[in-house]
C-alpha positions, 0 to 999 in steps of 0.5 A: 176210556178210549180216543179218536185220533174299461169297455168303449161307451155302450159297448156291452159284452155278448152272450153274457148269462141272464143270472140263475141260482147254480145247484138249486137254492140253499135253505133260506130262514127268516129269523127276526134280529134279536132273537138269538142272544149273543153267548159271550157278555151279552150286550157288552163290546165282544170281539170275533177271532174268526167268522163263519164261512172263514177259509181254512184247510178241507173246511170252512168255517161253520160258525164265529169264533168269539174271544173271551178275554184270552182267558177260559171259564167265562159265562155262556149264555143259552142264546135263546129258549129250547132244550139241550138236544145233544153234547159231546166231550173230546180231546180233539174236534169241537172238544166240550160241546153243546147243542141247544135246539129251538122252538124256530128249529134251528140249533145252537152249537157252543164248542171248546167250552171247559165245562157243562153247567146245570142238570144236564152236567150232573148227567154227563158225569154219572153216564161217565162214570157208568160207561168209565170213559171221559170222552162220551157224547149223548143225546137227549129229548125234549123233555129232558133238560129245558133250558131259557134264553140267558141261562148259563150252560156252561164255562167258556175253554180251550178244548178240541182243537182250538188254539187258543180260549175262545167261544165257538158258536154255530147256528144250524138249521133242521137239516144241520146246514151252518148258517151265518149269524150274523145275516139277520142282524140284531148283534151290537156286541159285534161292531165292523166297519171296516170293510174287505182288503184285497191282497191279490186276484188272478185270471186263469185260462179254462180251455185248451184255446185260452191264454191270459197274457199269451201265456197258458198259465194263471197270472196272478196280479198283486198290488204294489201298494197294498189298497185300504179297505173300502178303496176301490182299486183300479188295475192301472194295466189291461189284461189281455186274454183270449178263451175260457177264462174264470177270475179267483180273488185273495181278499180278508175282511176285520172287525173293529178293534180287532186285527183278525184277518177274517173271511168275506161274506159275499163276493158279485162279479159284473162284466161290463156291467152286468152280472156274472156271478155271485156267491154268499157263505150264508149256508154250508152243508155240514159236515161233507159240504164243509171239505167242498172249500177244497174245490171252492179255492184254487188246492192246489196253488194253496199248497205249492205257492201258499196264496189261497185264492178263492175261485169266482166261478164254479168248477167241475164237481163243486156242489155247494148252494152258494151260488148265482151264476148263468149257464157259464157257472161263472166263467166267461168266454173272452172274443178277440178284440172285445173289451170285457170291464170286470168289476168284483165286490168284496162285501162283509157281513155288516155291508161294507164293500171294496171294489176291484176293477180291471179290463180284458182286452180279447187278443188272440193268440199267435205263435210268438217266440223269445229267447233266454242265452241261459237256455244252453241244452235241451230239456223236456217235463211236463204238467197236468191242469184239469184235463190239459197236458202242458209239455214244456221243452227247453229248446236252445236252437235258433230256429224262428219256428219251434220243432214239434214235440211227439206223443207216443202211445204203442206204436202210434204218434201224434205230433203237437205244434208248439203254441208259443215259445217264452225264454226258449221254453217251448210250450205244447198242449193236448187234452188228456180227454183224447187218450193218455200217450205212454212217453214224451219225446222231443228232439232226442229226449223222451220221458214216460207218462206216468199217469195211469189211468183216468178215474171219472169222478162221480162213478165207482171206479177202482185201480190195481197193480202189483203193489195197491189196490184203490178203491174210489166211491162216487163222492171220492173226486170232485173231478177227473182224476189222471192217477199217479202211484208208484212203490219204491223200498217200502215207500207207497205213493198215491198220486199228489198231495196238491190234490185234494180228495172230497171222501175218503178213498179205500187203498189196500197196500200189498207190500212185498215181503211178509210183515211178521208183526202184524198186531203191532204194524199199521200205515203212517202218513209221510209228509214231505219232511220225514213226518209220520202221521197214525191211520191205521189199517186192517190187516186181511193176510198180507194185505192192509187196508185203510181209508185216507183223506188225503194223497201222499205217500204211505209206509208200514211201522211196527210200534212196539214200545209202551207209551211214556207215563209219569206223575208230575202233580198230586196234592188237594187240587187232584192228579196230573200226567204227562204223557207220551207215545214214540210212534203210534200215539195214545189210544186208551187210558184208565186210572183206577184208586182203590180199585174203583175208576177214578175219571181223567180228562186228557189235553193233547195239546200239553200231553196231560191226564188229569182229574177234575177238581168238581168231580164228586162221584169218584172214589177219593184220591187216597190210597194205591192206584194205578194208570194203565195207558195204551198205544194205537198199536196195542203196547201198554204202560203201567204206572202203579203208586200210592196216594 
């Protein structure tokens, strides 16, 4: 058994585009209300723990999470006539999941189930014993397992990556796009008379000449008093801006009689009454399109500030089709002396809306300087935002105009004039598309610029040095990456986890000393707190290669300790084992009773292996028995006992 780890009256904005679908239209299905039966307690009040399109780490939530009264084993009903086309049992992800394909071309998905019902359950059990594995995925043809609308096809559970008992329910089209089941209406089981709630909004400069409140910084605006759901928020102060800017939003929605914070279904932005941007989360391509959520939100801000701001503009590298914009992709060009009345309308799937209104006033940037007595000595740091290098120099000098900063590359030098000085911090801006500097100098201070290469998105690219090789595919990156790597004392740092990957990056590590025990050695991702996650890798000589889904720090560790296992329950109800591993994690497990294979189920959330009470195929639990488990490094534990 294997495991897988406000403008002046009449004023109109200039050059606002005529709306157009960005990146091509998403497929649309017209489905009559009532076609799908609600799969849990149909016809009775139900509650959702999560909505379609909710913003999750590395994915949009692809369906509805339906509460099951805090318990498992509620009947799960087929939503429409069709046939079971696929099922899968797994300790991770969707857990035990069932797929029913319908005559209209859609498929409904039922995840985190405790067990399957009907003839398909018997077919699964037969295959599990044939393959001698619990974790199994099966596909079926149209005539094998037909089901009728309202037939009980499973019992609800808490399997896989579920954080509590519920049913995860999806509707997908023939292209495997995840569709919002609420978009067609007809579900009286879910009541929603509560409009979305605003938490914060932001305005961000998107071009090197852009400013928000005279700064090249994202300005985040949080209401002092939390606004009530459905009540319009009019920001009291005019916000100065210039150049190309983007609006970002943090908000949530709730359903009647439920406290869960759910996602928005739709957001519309108008400027001076003219449409600028819209998105509708009714259709998300699965599976790769779900990771595009990392380009829909401000990923770095989320990772560093803990606030999830969704961009109300289509950023470079975002190929989702849920947007309606013009050529500016929702980005607004603000001109000096003009006013822009912005309205953001937040909507849920039931048509409840909440407006946010604020005014931008165009103000051309000029050099200004404010001082801080706290800055007593020079300092120098820098950061990269999009394609812009932002140099910040602490400057105690009282001169009216701050000194220039210098970029050095070989024998060449480029002087940068300060854009502004705020609290004795000089800010200099440079477009990295003109070339990467070697170092940055201010006064007597020099800092090395440690971004080693510009890696453009959409092309196959490689990078190599004495410590590693990187292989970028055409879909590895969302946008140009200004790469930073380092090696020190057995730790390889590949860029920063504050930036996201779209599809995996191929990494080859080159250890500086011979790795003796390659059989038990593998790559681990190490987080800021020292926690280690098994990645694996394939050894070729003294180099190890692996696909990485995230940037971060990687180390090689040897796991030579066998996993642990102990029998904690035995009786008529079956067997339960407590299992664990010190480093790499479990890979496989096999239980033999009287020399015959007996099926075990793994629950990683409480580290247990257990027999299922409804298993009538396996041998009786009597006589000599052996549990054999291995970890990812190949270490084995054998537990022998008598029943």
